[in-house]
C-alpha positions as CSV (number, residue, x, y, z in Angstrom):
1,M,-0.1,0.2,0.2
2,N,1.3,3.6,-1.1
3,L,1.5,6.6,1.0
4,K,-1.3,8.1,-1.7
5,S,-3.7,4.6,-0.4
6,L,-3.0,5.7,2.9
7,Q,-3.5,9.2,3.2
8,P,-7.8,8.9,3.5
9,I,-6.7,6.5,6.7
10,L,-4.3,9.1,8.3
11,A,-7.3,11.7,7.9
12,I,-9.9,9.1,9.7
13,A,-7.1,8.7,12.4
14,A,-6.4,12.5,12.5
15,A,-9.6,13.3,13.1
16,A,-10.5,10.8,15.4
17,C,-7.4,11.9,17.7
18,G,-8.6,14.8,17.9
19,V,-12.4,14.0,19.5
20,L,-10.9,11.5,21.7
21,F,-7.7,14.3,22.6
22,L,-8.9,14.3,26.3
23,A,-9.5,10.7,26.6
24,G,-6.0,10.3,26.1
25,C,-4.5,10.9,22.4
26,G,-1.4,13.0,22.7
27,G,0.7,16.1,21.8
28,G,2.1,19.5,22.1
29,G,1.8,20.8,25.6
30,G,-0.8,18.0,25.8
31,G,0.7,16.7,29.0
32,G,1.2,12.9,28.1
33,G,-2.6,12.4,27.6
34,T,-3.1,12.4,31.1
35,V,-6.6,13.1,31.9
36,T,-7.0,15.5,35.3
37,A,-10.3,14.6,37.2
38,T,-12.1,18.4,38.7
39,A,-13.9,18.7,41.9
40,S,-17.4,18.9,42.0
41,K,-19.0,21.8,42.3
42,T,-22.2,21.5,43.2
43,A,-22.4,23.4,47.0
44,I,-24.8,25.7,47.2
45,V,-24.7,28.7,50.1
46,I,-27.4,30.5,51.2
47,G,-26.9,33.5,53.0
48,K,-28.6,36.4,55.9
49,L,-26.5,40.0,55.9
50,A,-28.0,41.2,58.3
51,T,-29.0,44.6,58.8
52,Q,-28.9,47.4,61.2
53,S,-32.6,46.4,61.5
54,T,-32.2,42.9,61.7
55,A,-29.4,42.6,63.9
56,K,-30.0,41.5,67.6
57,A,-29.7,43.4,70.4
58,G,-26.4,42.8,72.7
59,S,-24.3,41.3,69.8
60,G,-21.9,43.4,70.2
61,I,-21.7,44.1,66.3
62,V,-21.3,47.2,65.0
63,M,-23.4,47.0,61.3
64,A,-21.1,48.1,58.0
65,A,-22.0,51.4,56.8
66,A,-25.1,51.1,53.7
67,G,-24.5,52.7,50.7
68,D,-23.1,50.5,48.0
69,P,-24.5,47.7,47.6
70,I,-22.1,44.6,49.4
71,E,-20.7,41.7,46.2
72,V,-19.5,38.3,47.5
73,H,-17.6,35.7,45.8
74,V,-15.9,33.0,46.1
75,E,-11.9,33.8,46.5
76,S,-10.3,30.8,44.1
77,E,-13.0,31.1,41.6
78,P,-14.1,35.0,41.6
79,D,-16.4,34.6,38.7
80,I,-18.7,32.9,41.4
81,K,-20.0,35.8,42.3
82,T,-23.5,37.4,43.5
83,T,-25.2,40.6,45.1
84,V,-26.1,41.1,48.3
85,G,-29.9,41.8,48.0
86,A,-31.3,45.2,49.6
87,D,-33.6,42.3,52.1
88,G,-29.2,41.1,53.1
89,S,-30.3,38.0,51.2
90,F,-27.4,35.7,48.8
91,T,-27.5,33.1,47.6
92,L,-24.3,31.5,45.6
93,R,-24.6,28.1,43.6
94,G,-22.0,26.2,42.2
95,L,-19.1,26.3,44.7
96,P,-16.3,23.9,44.7
97,E,-15.7,20.4,47.0
98,G,-13.2,21.2,49.7
99,S,-12.0,24.2,51.5
100,V,-14.2,27.4,50.1
101,T,-13.9,31.1,51.3
102,L,-16.0,33.7,50.2
103,V,-15.0,37.5,50.1
104,F,-17.0,40.4,50.8
105,T,-16.8,43.8,48.8
106,Q,-18.5,47.1,49.1
107,G,-17.4,49.9,46.6
108,G,-14.5,48.1,45.3
109,A,-12.8,47.1,48.8
110,V,-12.7,44.3,50.7
111,I,-15.1,44.6,54.0
112,G,-14.3,40.0,55.5
113,T,-14.1,37.3,54.4
114,L,-15.6,33.7,55.3
115,T,-13.5,30.0,55.1
116,F,-16.1,27.6,55.7
117,R,-13.7,24.0,56.2
118,E,-14.6,20.4,54.4
119,V,-18.0,21.6,51.8
120,A,-19.1,18.6,50.4
121,A,-20.7,17.8,46.7
122,N,-24.6,18.7,47.1
123,Q,-24.4,20.2,49.9
124,Q,-26.3,23.1,51.3
125,I,-24.8,25.7,53.7
126,T,-27.4,28.7,55.4
127,V,-25.6,30.6,56.9
128,T,-26.3,34.0,58.6
129,I,-23.9,36.7,59.2
130,Q,-22.6,40.4,60.4
131,V,-20.3,42.5,59.3
132,A,-18.2,44.2,62.5
133,E,-14.9,46.7,62.3
134,G,-12.9,44.9,58.7
135,E,-14.6,41.2,59.3
136,V,-17.4,39.3,58.3
137,V,-18.7,37.7,61.5
138,L,-20.8,33.9,61.2
139,V,-23.8,33.9,63.6
140,D,-25.3,30.9,62.6
141,E,-24.7,28.1,60.1
142,D,-26.6,25.4,59.4
143,R,-25.8,22.5,56.9
144,R,-28.7,19.8,54.8
145,G,-27.9,17.7,52.2
146,I,-24.1,16.1,52.6
147,G,-24.9,15.2,48.8
148,H,-22.9,12.4,47.3
149,A,-20.9,11.2,49.8
150,G,-23.2,12.2,52.9
151,V,-23.6,9.4,55.4
152,E,-26.2,9.6,58.3
153,L,-25.9,7.1,61.3
154,E,-27.8,6.5,64.4
155,G,-26.3,3.7,67.4
156,L,-24.9,3.4,70.6
157,V,-21.0,4.9,70.7
158,Q,-18.8,1.0,71.2
159,N,-15.2,2.4,71.5
160,V,-13.6,5.1,72.2
161,V,-10.7,5.4,69.6
162,V,-8.6,8.3,70.3
163,L,-10.0,11.4,72.7
164,N,-8.6,15.0,71.4
165,P,-9.8,18.0,72.4
166,A,-7.6,19.8,70.4
167,G,-7.4,17.6,67.1
168,D,-9.4,14.7,65.8
169,S,-11.3,12.9,68.0
170,R,-12.0,9.0,66.4
171,F,-14.8,6.9,67.6
172,V,-17.1,3.4,66.9
173,I,-20.5,4.3,66.2
174,A,-22.5,1.8,64.5
175,D,-19.5,-0.5,63.5
176,R,-18.6,3.0,61.5
177,S,-14.9,4.9,62.3
178,V,-16.6,8.5,62.8
179,V,-13.9,11.5,63.1
180,A,-14.8,14.5,64.8
181,R,-13.3,17.8,64.2
182,P,-12.6,20.7,66.0
183,G,-14.3,23.8,63.5
184,V,-16.0,21.2,61.2
185,T,-18.1,18.9,64.0
186,A,-21.2,20.5,66.0
187,I,-21.6,18.1,69.3
188,R,-24.9,18.9,70.8
189,E,-27.6,16.9,73.1
190,G,-31.0,18.7,72.1
191,T,-30.0,22.6,72.4
192,T,-27.2,22.2,74.8
193,R,-23.6,22.5,73.5
194,K,-21.3,19.5,74.5
195,T,-17.8,18.5,73.6
196,V,-15.9,15.2,73.1
197,E,-15.7,14.5,76.4
198,D,-19.6,14.1,75.9
199,V,-19.2,11.4,73.5
200,T,-18.4,7.7,75.8
201,V,-19.0,4.5,75.1
202,G,-22.5,3.3,75.2
203,K,-24.6,6.7,74.2
204,Q,-26.9,7.2,72.0
205,V,-25.8,9.7,68.5
206,H,-27.2,10.5,65.6
207,V,-24.5,11.7,63.3
208,K,-23.9,13.5,59.4
209,G,-21.0,13.5,58.1
210,T,-19.4,12.2,54.6
211,T,-16.9,9.8,53.6
212,V,-13.1,10.7,53.8
213,V,-11.5,10.3,50.5
214,D,-10.1,6.8,50.2
215,S,-11.2,5.8,53.7
216,T,-14.4,4.5,54.9
217,D,-14.0,6.7,57.8
218,V,-16.9,8.6,58.4
219,L,-15.9,13.0,59.1
220,A,-19.1,14.0,61.2
221,Y,-20.6,17.4,60.9
222,E,-22.5,16.5,63.7
223,I,-23.2,14.3,66.3
224,K,-26.2,14.6,68.2
225,L,-26.1,13.1,71.7
226,Q,-29.8,11.6,72.1
227,N,-32.0,11.0,75.5
228,P,-35.8,9.7,75.8
229,T,-36.8,12.5,76.4
230,T,-35.5,15.7,73.9
231,N,-34.2,12.9,71.3
232,P,-36.7,10.0,70.5
233,P,-35.4,7.8,67.9
234,G,-35.1,8.6,64.4
235,T,-35.2,12.4,65.4
236,T,-32.1,14.9,66.0
237,G,-33.8,17.7,68.1
238,T,-32.8,21.5,66.8
239,G,-30.8,24.1,67.9
240,G,-30.6,28.2,68.4
241,R,-29.5,28.6,71.9
242,Q,-27.5,31.9,71.7
243,I,-23.8,32.0,73.6
244,T,-21.5,34.6,74.3
245,I,-18.5,34.3,73.3
246,C,-15.2,36.6,73.2
247,H,-14.2,37.1,69.4
248,V,-11.2,37.7,68.1
249,P,-10.5,39.1,65.1
250,G,-7.4,38.1,62.9
251,G,-6.2,36.6,66.8
252,N,-5.5,40.3,67.4
253,P,-6.4,40.5,71.6
254,A,-6.3,44.1,71.4
255,R,-9.6,44.4,69.0
256,A,-11.2,41.4,71.2
257,R,-14.7,41.8,71.8
258,A,-18.1,39.8,73.1
259,I,-20.7,38.9,70.7
260,T,-23.7,36.8,70.7
261,I,-23.8,34.2,68.2
262,D,-26.2,30.9,68.0
263,E,-24.2,27.7,69.2
264,S,-24.4,26.1,65.8
265,A,-21.9,28.9,64.3
266,W,-19.8,28.1,67.6
267,P,-17.3,25.2,65.7
268,A,-16.2,27.4,63.6
269,H,-15.0,30.5,65.8
270,Q,-13.4,27.6,67.9
271,A,-11.3,26.6,65.4
272,H,-9.8,30.1,65.0
273,G,-9.2,31.0,68.5
274,D,-12.2,32.6,70.0
275,T,-13.5,31.8,73.8
276,E,-16.4,31.1,75.1
277,G,-18.1,33.7,77.5
278,A,-17.4,37.1,78.1
279,C,-13.7,38.7,77.3
280,P,-11.5,39.2,80.1
281,P,-10.9,43.0,81.8
């Protein structure tokens, strides 16, 4: 077979390679045809920015001045953005998995950021925030619909493998290895905030979490300690208790002030060094 007779075959092969380039055909600058999987972008943040009229009395937070609209975008992907409505509401769709930081701007200037750790696929995060002195303060947080990797467990705490209030704690619950992590895992009994020390062997609990990549472990977003009065089997109870914390913006003790938040927001504040109760004089 001569070269002329091969030309139609070569043309077909070249076209096929062009169509299948991402599936492994080589080419200049193609990185050897390796396909890189992209993270799922299905999480949603539904937010409420408290205005002066909706801010709770005694919260210790001074609102940003009215004027230019407040805009919010994802730090790693600026094209994911929206404008806060006149009623303080905003919605961001298509957030990537993992750690996500939202950037809030007003009149072109950054007025604060808000970071979510361990965002899962298809997760809906509903937050209430307030703006104070050049920062965004998380007041309330609720996570629902943990997504494709979502896990819910209900049963007894069978074993306490590792107990570490400052880091990852590990439990065996309903025959699964469950990790509790500061700043990620909220632990409650009814409306009362609890700690990892309260997750004891024999305790009936309800866990919401997500599977850890390349592992069968469950990273818990919430561990509800149940009892016959406040948590009948199959329920997880409700939150909403307000707590006072000493909020330290940017880790600067000179700016420390007491604020009131919903207990659901406490893990995130605790993770960056805030303490419960009033600030020391």
